[in-house]
Backbone of each chain as ProteinMPNN parsed JSONL, in Angstrom:
{"seq_chain_A": "GAVVSQHPSWVICKSGTSVKIECRSLDFQATTMFWYRQFPKQSLMLMATSNEGSKATYEQGVEKDKFLINHASLTLSTLTVTSAHPEDSSFYICSAMDNEKLFFGSGTQLSVL", "coords_chain_A": {"N_chain_A": [[-16.835, 22.643, 18.27], [-16.649, 19.006, 17.374], [-14.869, 16.721, 19.9], [-12.437, 14.879, 19.455], [-9.697, 12.812, 21.127], [-6.652, 11.76, 21.395], [-3.98, 9.334, 22.535], [-0.624, 8.172, 22.913], [0.845, 11.458, 23.394], [3.256, 11.756, 22.765], [5.666, 9.031, 21.931], [8.72, 7.206, 22.825], [10.522, 4.616, 21.613], [12.374, 1.535, 21.853], [13.664, -0.1, 18.912], [12.047, -3.159, 17.56], [10.027, -3.274, 18.979], [6.308, -3.215, 20.264], [3.963, -0.584, 19.404], [1.215, 1.047, 21.131], [-1.284, 3.428, 20.038], [-4.186, 5.346, 20.741], [-7.178, 6.796, 19.923], [-9.471, 8.579, 20.557], [-13.605, 8.92, 20.232], [-15.052, 11.803, 21.971], [-17.657, 13.601, 22.263], [-19.04, 12.476, 20.11], [-20.259, 9.623, 18.14], [-18.186, 7.986, 16.431], [-18.363, 5.932, 13.876], [-16.571, 5.568, 12.037], [-13.166, 5.971, 11.651], [-10.515, 7.554, 11.182], [-6.256, 7.295, 9.901], [-3.708, 8.85, 9.724], [-0.454, 9.508, 8.476], [2.133, 11.927, 8.635], [5.028, 13.307, 7.566], [7.62, 15.345, 8.392], [6.626, 19.103, 7.308], [5.064, 18.031, 5.383], [2.399, 17.028, 4.004], [-0.963, 15.448, 4.643], [-1.01, 12.033, 4.825], [-3.097, 9.261, 4.07], [-3.223, 6.581, 6.137], [-5.068, 4.292, 6.618], [-8.745, 3.453, 6.957], [-10.782, 3.224, 9.641], [-13.14, 0.953, 10.695], [-15.856, 0.689, 12.607], [-16.557, -2.287, 14.192], [-15.828, -3.988, 12.054], [-13.25, -5.004, 9.775], [-10.316, -2.936, 8.79], [-10.08, -0.576, 6.379], [-7.452, -0.728, 4.393], [-4.468, 1.811, 2.591], [-3.448, 1.808, -0.49], [0.024, 0.459, -0.2], [0.468, 0.486, 2.376], [1.3, -1.4, 5.071], [-0.812, -4.173, 6.238], [0.043, -6.042, 8.326], [1.743, -4.88, 9.863], [0.39, -2.36, 10.642], [-1.577, -2.33, 12.646], [-4.838, -2.039, 13.274], [-7.594, -1.563, 15.149], [-11.056, -1.033, 15.613], [-12.942, -1.002, 18.002], [-15.469, 0.208, 19.471], [-17.572, 2.559, 19.329], [-16.809, 4.848, 19.902], [-13.568, 4.635, 19.856], [-10.989, 4.266, 18.831], [-7.841, 1.764, 17.67], [-4.524, 2.361, 16.858], [-1.916, 0.104, 16.288], [1.497, -0.155, 16.142], [3.727, -2.449, 15.093], [6.424, -4.129, 16.179], [8.507, -2.006, 15.542], [10.778, 0.006, 13.392], [13.451, 1.924, 13.129], [12.633, 3.886, 10.744], [10.067, 3.906, 10.675], [9.28, 5.957, 12.827], [7.213, 8.884, 13.11], [5.31, 11.402, 12.597], [1.714, 10.723, 13.742], [-1.642, 10.612, 13.3], [-4.846, 10.723, 14.153], [-8.12, 10.982, 13.066], [-12.0, 11.882, 13.135], [-14.83, 11.929, 11.258], [-17.656, 14.147, 11.329], [-20.668, 15.22, 10.67], [-19.85, 15.801, 8.214], [-17.612, 16.988, 8.551], [-14.226, 17.031, 9.255], [-12.452, 15.972, 12.229], [-9.587, 16.456, 14.13], [-7.319, 14.447, 16.262], [-5.202, 15.217, 18.889], [-2.397, 13.995, 17.634], [0.394, 11.854, 17.66], [3.631, 11.734, 17.985], [6.099, 9.51, 17.138], [9.056, 8.125, 18.136], [11.62, 6.063, 17.325], [14.402, 4.346, 18.202]], "CA_chain_A": [[-16.863, 21.71, 17.347], [-16.487, 17.76, 18.226], [-13.689, 16.837, 19.512], [-11.386, 13.694, 19.368], [-8.597, 12.745, 21.728], [-5.571, 10.788, 21.107], [-2.587, 9.513, 23.511], [0.107, 9.486, 23.728], [1.093, 12.587, 22.614], [4.324, 10.974, 22.175], [6.443, 7.766, 22.463], [9.632, 6.949, 22.362], [10.609, 3.246, 22.127], [13.326, 0.592, 21.226], [13.019, -0.947, 17.679], [11.195, -4.537, 17.696], [8.985, -2.939, 19.932], [5.261, -2.604, 19.807], [3.789, 0.66, 20.159], [-0.047, 1.435, 20.442], [-2.136, 4.525, 19.961], [-5.608, 5.211, 21.261], [-8.366, 7.593, 19.557], [-11.414, 8.646, 20.946], [-14.437, 10.545, 20.244], [-15.555, 12.019, 23.067], [-18.72, 14.034, 22.358], [-19.902, 12.085, 19.468], [-20.147, 8.687, 18.107], [-17.575, 7.869, 15.224], [-18.53, 4.733, 12.88], [-15.02, 5.52, 10.888], [-11.805, 7.057, 11.449], [-8.73, 7.955, 9.863], [-5.178, 7.267, 10.403], [-2.918, 9.314, 9.072], [1.019, 9.666, 8.988], [2.898, 13.232, 8.464], [6.184, 13.469, 7.691], [7.409, 17.301, 8.691], [6.74, 19.985, 6.08], [4.525, 17.334, 4.519], [0.99, 17.047, 4.036], [-1.177, 14.26, 5.703], [-1.235, 10.833, 4.035], [-4.246, 8.218, 4.813], [-3.07, 5.232, 6.028], [-6.215, 3.657, 6.786], [-10.061, 3.713, 7.287], [-10.976, 2.058, 10.764], [-14.773, 0.877, 10.604], [-16.74, -0.012, 13.712], [-16.945, -4.0, 14.238], [-15.189, -4.7, 11.293], [-12.037, -4.789, 9.313], [-10.091, -1.886, 8.399], [-9.519, -0.548, 4.772], [-5.55, 0.234, 4.05], [-4.352, 2.51, 1.5], [-2.514, 1.153, -1.368], [1.495, 0.483, -0.175], [0.583, 0.634, 4.372], [1.1, -2.995, 5.267], [-2.033, -4.74, 7.071], [0.687, -6.387, 9.537], [2.568, -3.805, 10.423], [0.017, -1.414, 11.662], [-3.227, -2.968, 13.04], [-5.685, -1.109, 13.495], [-8.947, -1.793, 16.019], [-12.149, -0.305, 15.758], [-14.012, -1.866, 18.643], [-16.368, 1.169, 19.603], [-18.332, 3.841, 18.332], [-15.951, 5.754, 20.196], [-12.46, 4.102, 20.588], [-9.902, 2.933, 17.586], [-6.465, 1.858, 18.138], [-3.57, 1.585, 16.023], [-0.797, -0.291, 16.802], [2.622, -0.39, 15.538], [4.111, -3.638, 15.47], [8.059, -4.207, 15.784], [8.73, -0.587, 15.073], [11.948, 0.16, 13.195], [13.163, 3.515, 12.916], [11.912, 4.622, 9.534], [8.29, 4.099, 11.535], [9.474, 7.19, 13.203], [7.029, 10.23, 12.254], [3.939, 11.698, 13.665], [0.614, 9.819, 13.567], [-2.802, 11.581, 13.373], [-6.264, 10.068, 13.722], [-9.542, 11.912, 13.187], [-13.181, 11.133, 12.682], [-15.661, 12.71, 10.512], [-18.773, 14.43, 12.2], [-21.427, 16.22, 9.678], [-19.089, 16.079, 7.086], [-16.319, 17.762, 8.614], [-12.999, 16.233, 9.952], [-11.88, 16.709, 13.306], [-8.466, 15.604, 14.338], [-6.634, 14.006, 17.511], [-3.928, 15.898, 18.806], [-1.259, 13.516, 17.125], [1.479, 11.206, 18.382], [5.255, 11.705, 17.444], [6.586, 8.167, 17.386], [10.694, 8.196, 17.355], [11.901, 4.264, 17.554], [15.957, 4.234, 18.52]], "C_chain_A": [[-16.815, 20.33, 18.055], [-15.172, 17.485, 18.384], [-13.184, 15.254, 20.161], [-9.889, 13.702, 20.181], [-7.988, 11.797, 21.276], [-4.446, 10.764, 21.909], [-2.127, 8.219, 22.713], [0.287, 10.488, 22.793], [2.436, 12.508, 21.879], [4.859, 9.955, 22.73], [8.032, 8.073, 21.871], [10.138, 5.344, 22.584], [11.66, 2.436, 21.469], [12.507, -0.115, 19.683], [12.771, -2.469, 18.314], [10.306, -4.361, 18.375], [7.37, -2.828, 19.361], [4.807, -1.555, 20.415], [1.782, 0.674, 19.772], [-0.891, 2.775, 20.742], [-3.506, 4.466, 19.877], [-6.158, 6.553, 20.475], [-9.615, 7.393, 19.867], [-12.353, 9.536, 20.479], [-15.046, 10.731, 21.371], [-16.875, 12.583, 23.005], [-19.483, 13.402, 21.259], [-19.415, 10.496, 19.101], [-19.487, 8.811, 16.414], [-17.946, 6.088, 14.754], [-17.054, 4.353, 12.468], [-14.241, 6.615, 11.309], [-10.99, 6.716, 11.181], [-7.69, 7.905, 10.173], [-4.569, 7.736, 9.163], [-1.616, 9.519, 9.307], [1.195, 11.014, 8.372], [4.538, 13.263, 8.652], [6.683, 15.175, 7.857], [7.631, 17.927, 7.451], [5.888, 19.257, 5.153], [3.279, 17.61, 4.54], [0.529, 15.673, 4.442], [-1.385, 12.837, 4.779], [-1.736, 9.536, 4.732], [-3.361, 6.935, 4.83], [-4.004, 4.132, 5.977], [-7.474, 4.213, 6.841], [-10.641, 2.909, 8.628], [-12.621, 2.479, 10.799], [-14.992, 0.456, 11.887], [-17.044, -0.982, 13.567], [-16.691, -4.35, 12.83], [-13.828, -4.409, 10.507], [-11.426, -3.243, 9.042], [-9.282, -1.774, 7.075], [-8.154, 0.374, 4.84], [-5.234, 0.72, 3.025], [-3.283, 1.61, 1.114], [-0.741, 1.127, -0.59], [1.751, 0.288, 1.578], [0.882, -1.198, 4.432], [0.266, -3.526, 6.579], [-1.228, -4.855, 8.113], [1.709, -5.548, 10.172], [2.059, -2.751, 11.236], [-1.532, -1.733, 11.752], [-3.716, -2.085, 13.771], [-6.866, -2.124, 14.19], [-9.606, -0.788, 16.325], [-13.395, -1.022, 16.686], [-15.158, -1.651, 19.14], [-16.857, 1.617, 18.875], [-17.201, 5.025, 19.023], [-14.23, 5.774, 20.293], [-11.958, 3.268, 18.731], [-8.392, 3.058, 17.866], [-5.789, 1.623, 17.143], [-2.156, 1.362, 16.201], [0.35, -0.94, 15.51], [3.478, -1.538, 15.814], [5.443, -3.668, 14.954], [8.431, -3.262, 15.068], [9.769, -0.836, 14.657], [12.242, 1.505, 13.111], [12.646, 4.353, 11.955], [10.623, 4.64, 9.72], [8.351, 5.471, 12.174], [8.302, 8.154, 12.592], [5.904, 10.661, 13.248], [2.296, 11.035, 13.208], [-0.877, 10.596, 14.03], [-4.125, 10.537, 13.408], [-7.071, 11.427, 14.042], [-11.064, 11.115, 12.454], [-14.206, 12.424, 11.912], [-17.445, 13.074, 11.558], [-19.56, 15.823, 11.033], [-20.447, 16.806, 8.724], [-17.864, 16.708, 7.409], [-15.499, 16.641, 9.278], [-12.496, 16.709, 11.145], [-10.456, 15.523, 13.895], [-8.211, 15.333, 15.797], [-5.419, 15.047, 17.55], [-2.429, 15.317, 18.112], [-0.353, 13.021, 18.087], [2.342, 11.103, 18.023], [5.834, 10.042, 18.279], [8.147, 8.369, 17.107], [11.208, 6.6, 17.879], [13.388, 4.376, 17.293], [15.871, 2.973, 17.732]], "O_chain_A": [[-16.925, 20.353, 19.281], [-14.319, 17.756, 17.539], [-13.601, 14.718, 21.188], [-9.029, 14.527, 19.873], [-8.612, 10.894, 20.72], [-3.831, 11.807, 22.129], [-2.846, 7.445, 22.082], [-0.041, 10.428, 21.608], [2.716, 12.991, 20.782], [4.681, 9.773, 23.935], [8.431, 8.788, 20.951], [10.123, 4.893, 23.729], [11.82, 2.765, 20.294], [11.347, -0.462, 19.458], [13.249, -2.843, 19.385], [9.555, -5.324, 18.528], [7.15, -2.431, 18.217], [4.999, -1.337, 21.611], [1.207, 0.439, 18.709], [-1.075, 3.025, 21.934], [-4.071, 3.697, 19.1], [-5.33, 7.464, 20.477], [-10.483, 6.55, 19.643], [-12.109, 10.73, 20.303], [-15.643, 9.766, 21.846], [-17.56, 12.018, 23.858], [-20.681, 13.683, 21.291], [-18.383, 10.062, 19.614], [-19.99, 9.427, 15.474], [-17.669, 5.172, 15.529], [-16.502, 3.254, 12.527], [-14.517, 7.814, 11.335], [-10.646, 5.564, 10.914], [-7.632, 8.647, 11.154], [-4.724, 7.331, 8.011], [-1.403, 9.766, 10.494], [0.355, 11.295, 7.517], [5.127, 13.244, 9.733], [5.997, 16.084, 7.389], [8.485, 17.584, 6.633], [5.858, 19.741, 4.022], [2.984, 18.605, 5.204], [1.354, 14.773, 4.601], [-2.22, 12.981, 3.886], [-1.158, 8.894, 5.61], [-2.89, 6.371, 3.842], [-3.747, 3.112, 5.337], [-7.522, 5.442, 6.787], [-10.957, 1.746, 8.381], [-13.192, 3.567, 10.877], [-14.109, -0.288, 12.314], [-17.957, -1.082, 12.746], [-17.513, -5.152, 12.385], [-13.354, -3.308, 10.787], [-12.261, -2.343, 9.122], [-8.312, -2.429, 6.694], [-7.895, 1.535, 5.155], [-5.725, 0.075, 2.098], [-2.515, 0.929, 1.795], [-0.371, 2.299, -0.525], [2.85, 0.024, 2.065], [0.47, -1.979, 3.574], [0.635, -3.324, 7.736], [-1.41, -4.032, 9.011], [2.411, -5.935, 11.106], [2.662, -2.218, 12.168], [-2.43, -1.379, 10.988], [-3.209, -1.461, 14.703], [-7.014, -3.287, 13.813], [-9.231, 0.164, 17.01], [-14.463, -1.459, 16.257], [-15.962, -2.552, 19.374], [-16.768, 1.289, 17.692], [-16.932, 6.043, 18.386], [-13.64, 6.761, 20.731], [-12.332, 2.374, 17.973], [-7.802, 4.087, 18.193], [-6.186, 0.75, 16.373], [-1.32, 2.264, 16.259], [0.222, -1.694, 14.546], [3.991, -1.539, 16.933], [5.767, -3.394, 13.798], [8.731, -3.508, 13.899], [10.263, -1.842, 15.166], [11.305, 2.297, 13.017], [12.228, 5.473, 12.251], [9.936, 5.353, 8.988], [7.346, 6.163, 12.007], [8.425, 8.248, 11.371], [5.722, 10.294, 14.409], [2.033, 11.056, 12.006], [-1.007, 11.09, 15.15], [-4.22, 9.615, 12.598], [-6.887, 12.399, 14.774], [-11.177, 10.205, 11.633], [-14.148, 13.632, 12.141], [-18.086, 12.281, 12.249], [-19.117, 16.935, 10.745], [-20.269, 18.002, 8.493], [-17.072, 16.959, 6.501], [-15.955, 15.593, 9.736], [-12.082, 17.868, 11.167], [-10.415, 14.298, 14.002], [-8.881, 15.983, 16.599], [-4.837, 15.558, 16.593], [-1.449, 16.061, 18.057], [-0.225, 13.554, 19.189], [2.336, 10.063, 17.364], [5.91, 9.667, 19.449], [8.516, 8.735, 15.991], [10.973, 6.258, 19.038], [13.69, 4.511, 16.107], [16.876, 2.282, 17.561]]}, "seq_chain_B": "GQSLEQPSEVTAVEGAIVQINCTYQTSGFYGLSWYQQHDGGAPTFLSYNALDGLEETGRFSSFLSRSDSYGYLLLQELQMKDSASYFCAVNTGGFKTIFGAGTRLFVKA", "coords_chain_B": {"N_chain_B": [[-5.85, 11.332, -12.271], [-6.802, 12.202, -9.002], [-6.505, 15.823, -7.733], [-5.114, 18.34, -5.702], [-4.716, 21.748, -5.85], [-2.308, 23.678, -4.162], [-0.579, 27.0, -3.204], [2.912, 26.79, -2.143], [4.025, 28.475, -0.731], [3.68, 31.509, 1.649], [3.742, 34.902, 2.136], [3.038, 37.187, 4.583], [2.64, 40.527, 5.995], [1.807, 41.576, 9.575], [-1.308, 42.648, 9.783], [-2.458, 42.575, 7.649], [-3.861, 41.691, 4.956], [-4.345, 38.233, 3.568], [-5.058, 35.564, 1.013], [-4.911, 32.316, 0.596], [-5.174, 30.248, -2.37], [-7.039, 27.397, -3.83], [-7.204, 25.017, -6.148], [-8.76, 21.962, -7.184], [-9.183, 18.626, -8.359], [-11.001, 16.052, -8.738], [-12.722, 13.005, -8.487], [-15.012, 12.986, -7.201], [-17.035, 15.419, -5.432], [-18.0, 17.031, -2.102], [-17.438, 19.067, -0.572], [-15.34, 21.412, 0.367], [-12.516, 21.87, 2.47], [-10.948, 23.296, 5.033], [-7.689, 23.821, 6.887], [-5.901, 24.428, 9.82], [-2.612, 24.072, 11.031], [0.108, 24.263, 13.306], [3.316, 23.913, 13.685], [4.244, 20.906, 14.864], [1.715, 20.338, 15.972], [-1.455, 19.412, 15.363], [-3.822, 19.148, 12.885], [-6.28, 22.152, 12.656], [-9.777, 22.176, 12.36], [-11.269, 24.531, 9.962], [-13.05, 25.86, 8.381], [-15.553, 25.02, 6.315], [-17.282, 24.518, 3.377], [-19.563, 23.794, 1.394], [-20.989, 24.361, -0.603], [-21.47, 27.153, -3.363], [-20.091, 30.1, -2.857], [-19.39, 32.813, -0.145], [-18.181, 31.691, 3.392], [-18.081, 33.093, 6.664], [-15.847, 33.143, 9.163], [-15.347, 34.875, 11.326], [-12.005, 36.413, 11.908], [-11.415, 34.9, 9.749], [-12.25, 33.85, 6.624], [-13.912, 31.709, 3.986], [-13.946, 30.888, 0.426], [-16.201, 28.964, -2.09], [-16.002, 28.023, -5.606], [-17.975, 25.959, -7.097], [-18.327, 25.402, -9.925], [-15.569, 26.185, -11.249], [-14.194, 24.912, -10.04], [-12.541, 25.695, -7.518], [-11.667, 27.633, -4.928], [-10.59, 29.663, -1.986], [-9.037, 30.377, 0.956], [-9.567, 33.373, 2.972], [-7.757, 35.656, 4.987], [-7.624, 37.952, 7.304], [-6.538, 40.903, 9.166], [-3.895, 40.199, 9.79], [-2.041, 38.323, 12.393], [0.709, 37.505, 14.433], [0.46, 34.87, 15.158], [-0.872, 33.817, 13.412], [0.713, 32.273, 11.896], [1.082, 29.5, 10.347], [0.453, 26.254, 8.89], [-1.736, 25.691, 5.935], [-4.319, 23.632, 5.096], [-5.841, 22.897, 2.345], [-9.004, 20.538, 1.861], [-10.613, 18.111, 0.419], [-14.086, 16.31, 0.0], [-14.598, 13.86, -0.859], [-16.878, 11.689, -0.455], [-18.09, 9.384, 0.079], [-17.095, 9.042, 2.853], [-14.209, 9.841, 2.103], [-11.588, 11.976, 2.144], [-9.458, 14.145, 0.506], [-6.275, 15.897, 0.695], [-4.938, 18.623, 0.049], [-1.228, 19.702, -0.519], [-0.364, 21.414, 1.156], [-0.155, 25.101, 2.523], [2.488, 26.806, 3.429], [2.356, 29.518, 6.009], [3.677, 32.694, 6.884], [4.27, 35.031, 8.9], [5.059, 38.259, 8.96], [6.371, 40.723, 11.272]], "CA_chain_B": [[-5.679, 11.224, -10.922], [-6.721, 13.339, -8.224], [-5.034, 16.446, -6.872], [-5.333, 19.796, -5.233], [-3.223, 22.411, -5.997], [-2.381, 25.309, -3.113], [0.794, 27.421, -3.27], [3.806, 26.124, -1.086], [3.872, 29.275, 0.703], [2.783, 32.954, 1.08], [4.685, 35.788, 3.112], [2.505, 38.663, 4.881], [2.507, 41.404, 7.106], [0.906, 41.862, 10.694], [-2.382, 43.546, 9.834], [-2.672, 42.048, 6.008], [-5.045, 40.578, 4.538], [-4.031, 37.004, 2.621], [-6.049, 35.047, 0.297], [-4.853, 31.235, -0.099], [-5.637, 29.451, -3.243], [-6.98, 26.024, -3.98], [-7.901, 24.518, -7.127], [-8.898, 20.906, -7.233], [-9.573, 17.871, -9.763], [-11.76, 15.682, -8.26], [-13.868, 12.075, -9.027], [-16.107, 13.525, -6.455], [-16.866, 16.701, -4.451], [-19.039, 16.877, -1.232], [-17.372, 19.957, 0.315], [-13.893, 21.729, 0.773], [-12.454, 22.045, 3.843], [-9.619, 24.174, 5.299], [-7.518, 23.268, 8.4], [-4.784, 25.396, 10.504], [-1.606, 23.35, 11.566], [0.791, 24.715, 13.537], [4.751, 22.65, 13.784], [3.951, 19.855, 16.208], [0.41, 19.997, 16.319], [-2.234, 18.554, 14.536], [-5.106, 19.73, 11.971], [-7.559, 22.166, 13.468], [-10.583, 22.701, 11.391], [-11.269, 26.3, 9.937], [-14.427, 26.022, 7.569], [-16.476, 23.934, 5.611], [-18.19, 25.151, 1.91], [-20.314, 23.007, 0.47], [-22.158, 25.298, -1.707], [-20.702, 27.895, -3.7], [-19.884, 31.718, -2.132], [-18.668, 32.899, 0.823], [-18.475, 31.533, 4.511], [-17.2, 33.863, 7.278], [-15.965, 32.916, 10.456], [-14.133, 35.771, 12.605], [-11.145, 36.92, 10.968], [-11.083, 33.951, 8.515], [-13.658, 33.739, 5.261], [-13.66, 30.751, 3.001], [-15.272, 31.276, -0.287], [-16.259, 28.118, -3.252], [-16.723, 27.998, -6.782], [-17.377, 24.623, -7.713], [-17.545, 25.111, -11.365], [-14.577, 26.432, -11.352], [-13.085, 23.967, -9.093], [-11.833, 26.739, -6.663], [-11.889, 27.78, -3.686], [-9.562, 30.38, -1.021], [-8.835, 30.733, 2.485], [-9.043, 34.925, 3.3], [-7.134, 35.877, 6.291], [-7.482, 39.117, 7.631], [-5.821, 41.238, 10.007], [-3.057, 39.078, 10.44], [-1.424, 38.155, 13.273], [1.966, 36.794, 14.333], [-0.173, 33.564, 15.677], [-1.691, 33.084, 12.082], [1.623, 31.718, 10.85], [1.325, 28.241, 10.376], [0.182, 25.665, 7.604], [-2.629, 25.656, 6.047], [-4.75, 22.617, 4.046], [-7.407, 23.087, 1.884], [-9.108, 19.141, 1.729], [-11.942, 17.985, -0.59], [-14.678, 15.777, 0.717], [-15.133, 13.176, -2.476], [-17.428, 11.088, -0.668], [-18.151, 7.815, 1.266], [-16.169, 9.332, 4.193], [-13.103, 9.766, 1.31], [-11.276, 13.397, 2.19], [-7.985, 14.259, -0.2], [-5.846, 17.274, 1.54], [-3.507, 19.253, -0.559], [0.16, 19.429, -0.049], [-0.271, 22.764, 2.97], [0.459, 26.401, 2.612], [2.694, 27.475, 4.541], [2.105, 31.044, 5.924], [4.63, 33.296, 7.518], [3.837, 36.275, 9.001], [5.967, 39.025, 9.665], [5.821, 41.975, 12.026]], "C_chain_B": [[-6.48, 12.126, -10.272], [-5.901, 14.411, -7.47], [-5.783, 17.454, -6.633], [-4.33, 20.634, -4.965], [-3.339, 23.802, -5.245], [-1.045, 26.051, -3.737], [1.48, 26.814, -1.755], [3.544, 27.051, -0.002], [3.721, 31.05, 0.418], [3.311, 33.556, 2.575], [3.458, 37.089, 3.249], [2.82, 39.408, 6.103], [1.636, 41.643, 8.408], [0.009, 42.684, 10.149], [-3.173, 43.488, 8.894], [-3.231, 41.684, 5.862], [-4.317, 39.319, 3.299], [-4.745, 36.257, 1.821], [-4.866, 33.467, -0.01], [-5.684, 30.594, -0.928], [-5.922, 28.029, -3.118], [-7.962, 25.337, -4.974], [-7.865, 22.403, -6.804], [-9.351, 19.674, -8.235], [-9.555, 16.804, -8.808], [-12.451, 14.524, -8.516], [-15.325, 12.743, -8.377], [-16.094, 14.686, -5.642], [-18.602, 16.807, -3.744], [-18.991, 18.339, -0.843], [-15.715, 20.206, 0.078], [-13.545, 22.244, 2.122], [-11.192, 23.189, 4.072], [-9.347, 23.987, 6.6], [-6.385, 24.052, 8.41], [-3.885, 24.171, 11.006], [-0.777, 24.123, 12.116], [1.932, 23.811, 13.782], [4.255, 22.469, 15.022], [2.726, 19.903, 16.744], [-0.144, 19.299, 15.304], [-3.335, 19.533, 14.107], [-5.966, 20.347, 12.906], [-8.287, 22.76, 12.399], [-10.996, 24.434, 11.481], [-12.718, 26.406, 9.359], [-14.279, 24.934, 6.42], [-17.121, 24.904, 4.247], [-18.701, 23.789, 0.916], [-20.867, 23.208, -0.779], [-21.445, 26.629, -2.339], [-21.221, 29.345, -3.077], [-19.135, 31.806, -0.853], [-19.371, 32.486, 2.363], [-17.766, 32.372, 5.376], [-17.442, 33.74, 8.711], [-15.081, 33.831, 11.571], [-13.711, 36.224, 11.22], [-11.063, 36.108, 9.21], [-12.736, 33.705, 7.735], [-13.023, 32.683, 4.624], [-14.665, 31.083, 1.681], [-15.035, 29.541, -1.539], [-16.784, 28.725, -4.91], [-16.471, 26.735, -7.392], [-17.547, 24.589, -9.297], [-16.5, 25.659, -12.058], [-13.441, 25.443, -10.606], [-11.921, 24.759, -8.161], [-12.219, 26.753, -5.773], [-10.644, 28.687, -2.968], [-10.358, 30.289, -0.103], [-8.663, 32.283, 2.389], [-8.922, 34.787, 4.424], [-7.101, 37.216, 6.672], [-7.053, 39.603, 8.282], [-4.785, 40.384, 10.983], [-2.507, 38.754, 11.285], [0.306, 37.061, 13.454], [1.447, 35.204, 14.535], [-0.528, 32.665, 14.541], [-0.441, 32.336, 11.579], [1.817, 30.129, 11.496], [1.269, 27.467, 9.074], [-1.087, 25.282, 7.381], [-3.179, 24.614, 4.994], [-5.754, 22.773, 3.748], [-7.61, 21.228, 1.46], [-10.105, 19.266, 1.118], [-12.457, 16.8, 0.129], [-15.12, 14.965, -0.457], [-16.341, 12.476, -2.12], [-17.645, 9.753, -0.022], [-16.727, 7.871, 1.838], [-14.531, 9.237, 3.368], [-12.664, 11.547, 1.517], [-9.73, 13.425, 1.682], [-7.481, 15.809, 0.394], [-4.367, 17.442, -0.111], [-1.966, 19.277, 0.099], [0.47, 20.536, 0.942], [0.447, 24.324, 2.057], [1.295, 26.829, 3.583], [2.838, 29.335, 4.663], [3.157, 31.719, 7.194], [4.249, 35.039, 7.676], [4.832, 37.382, 9.66], [5.652, 40.584, 10.287], [6.268, 43.316, 10.96]], "O_chain_B": [[-6.957, 12.984, -11.014], [-4.919, 14.161, -6.771], [-6.897, 17.624, -7.129], [-3.375, 20.496, -4.2], [-4.096, 24.738, -5.504], [-0.547, 25.594, -4.766], [0.916, 26.508, -0.704], [3.095, 26.83, 1.123], [3.671, 31.651, -0.656], [3.323, 33.016, 3.681], [3.063, 37.775, 2.307], [3.234, 38.86, 7.125], [0.495, 41.985, 8.095], [0.541, 43.771, 9.921], [-4.287, 44.011, 8.879], [-3.563, 40.91, 6.76], [-3.836, 39.717, 2.238], [-5.805, 36.54, 2.378], [-4.005, 33.627, -0.876], [-6.815, 30.293, -0.545], [-5.19, 27.36, -2.389], [-9.157, 25.12, -4.768], [-6.937, 21.805, -6.259], [-10.114, 20.128, -9.089], [-8.564, 16.512, -8.138], [-13.404, 15.012, -9.124], [-16.396, 12.923, -8.957], [-15.015, 14.952, -5.112], [-19.722, 16.743, -4.251], [-20.039, 18.973, -0.729], [-14.965, 19.318, -0.328], [-14.287, 22.983, 2.77], [-10.664, 23.794, 3.139], [-10.222, 23.946, 7.465], [-5.829, 24.406, 7.371], [-4.531, 23.208, 11.418], [-0.685, 25.11, 11.387], [1.535, 22.709, 14.162], [3.937, 23.248, 15.921], [2.557, 19.554, 17.912], [0.497, 18.664, 14.466], [-3.704, 20.502, 14.771], [-6.467, 19.699, 13.825], [-7.817, 23.599, 11.63], [-11.04, 25.235, 12.415], [-13.523, 27.1, 9.979], [-13.358, 24.311, 5.891], [-17.357, 26.094, 4.453], [-18.185, 23.129, 0.014], [-21.127, 22.447, -1.712], [-20.723, 27.176, -1.506], [-22.392, 29.66, -2.864], [-18.323, 30.939, -0.53], [-20.54, 32.726, 2.667], [-16.618, 32.547, 4.967], [-18.451, 33.983, 9.374], [-14.323, 33.409, 12.445], [-14.27, 36.387, 10.136], [-10.8, 36.527, 8.082], [-13.864, 33.484, 8.177], [-11.796, 32.594, 4.61], [-15.839, 31.439, 1.789], [-13.911, 29.087, -1.753], [-17.637, 29.557, -5.218], [-15.456, 26.336, -7.962], [-16.9, 23.748, -9.92], [-16.444, 25.658, -13.288], [-12.215, 25.369, -10.688], [-10.723, 24.481, -8.118], [-13.149, 26.005, -5.467], [-9.551, 28.389, -3.45], [-11.581, 30.181, -0.008], [-7.668, 32.648, 1.762], [-9.636, 34.038, 5.09], [-6.149, 37.731, 6.086], [-6.539, 38.636, 8.844], [-4.772, 40.056, 12.17], [-1.494, 39.04, 10.646], [0.759, 36.187, 12.715], [2.136, 34.336, 14.0], [-0.549, 31.435, 14.485], [-0.728, 31.634, 10.609], [2.357, 29.697, 12.515], [1.948, 27.893, 8.139], [-1.709, 24.656, 8.238], [-2.561, 24.626, 3.93], [-6.698, 22.833, 4.536], [-6.699, 20.613, 0.905], [-10.677, 20.356, 1.091], [-11.669, 16.168, 0.833], [-16.079, 15.419, -1.083], [-17.139, 12.38, -3.052], [-16.57, 9.334, 0.408], [-15.7, 7.238, 1.59], [-13.66, 8.603, 3.964], [-13.443, 12.366, 1.029], [-8.856, 12.835, 2.317], [-8.278, 16.742, 0.5], [-3.535, 16.811, -0.762], [-1.739, 18.827, 1.222], [1.559, 20.533, 1.517], [1.328, 24.389, 1.2], [0.803, 27.242, 4.634], [3.233, 30.146, 3.826], [3.295, 31.174, 8.289], [4.043, 35.916, 6.837], [5.282, 37.266, 10.8], [4.853, 41.396, 9.819], [5.976, 44.472, 11.266]]}, "name": "protein", "num_of_chains": 2, "seq": "GAVVSQHPSWVICKSGTSVKIECRSLDFQATTMFWYRQFPKQSLMLMATSNEGSKATYEQGVEKDKFLINHASLTLSTLTVTSAHPEDSSFYICSAMDNEKLFFGSGTQLSVLGQSLEQPSEVTAVEGAIVQINCTYQTSGFYGLSWYQQHDGGAPTFLSYNALDGLEETGRFSSFLSRSDSYGYLLLQELQMKDSASYFCAVNTGGFKTIFGAGTRLFVKA"}
């Protein structure tokens, strides 16, 4: 199957700082990537759809200025959590679709102190 | 609204067979996928059904009935390492995928 790489795997940061998470499709081109957030023992919550060369589409209730998404190439999308606060602590996962199937990155565990 | 229903928990013993059901109600349907997720890890793709019938991949099989808006994941010869959460997901079109709440499978020795 297709391979999606996500970095970093985990990050600890101080409240008020910004954190950037990268998502790369390694063996296919992804014009569209997706960013999810997941709390323990819960399902994946779609945050936004990242479109190469254009603005991301955010789901209802997700703050655009808080979660900045950039999709500058066909293989890279980034999510920046700006001015992070403890309530932003969560597991963030990116994915890309290849042949109608979603393939996920390994996820990023963010802990904001 | 759009929804996917699957059991919250299933428990089975090693070597047994377990079936995880998923019923869906969505505005569009292009296919039903199944994903496995171990604690602390990311979901991994297991199977995809776009047409009615059974798809088999090793110990895992997945079934779809579009007329019943129903599918299931069948795990055979259960192993301890199969203990994980399993999500069904519907591709509703336009790159939109909706996930079920997940089924936690506990495999006992």
